[in-house]
C-alpha positions, 0 to 999 in steps of 0.5 A: 480975761487976762493973757500972760506969756513968756518969750522962749527962754525968757524970764520976764512975764508979759501982759499979752494983747493978742495970742495966736494958736497954730494947732492940729484939729486934734490939739485944738480939741485937746485944748477945748476939752482942757478949757471945758474941764477947767471951767467945770472945776472952777464952777464946782470947786471953791478952792480951785486955783489953777491947772496945767495942760499936759504937753511935751517938752517941745510944746508951749505950756498952757496954764489956766489960772482962776480969775 
């Protein structure tokens, strides 16, 4: 597992050692459903590469990329 991220308004991709999610239970469920959907697609679609979680402009972007 690898985790990457950007600082706010940053341009340099950082290799992260740790991340913290601060979510409501509803957003945590939304993330969980998204991750499960991605896992199922990775298992069933050979050409699957990545997927973006739909978020608002004010929220961080979450992208899952196939290893």
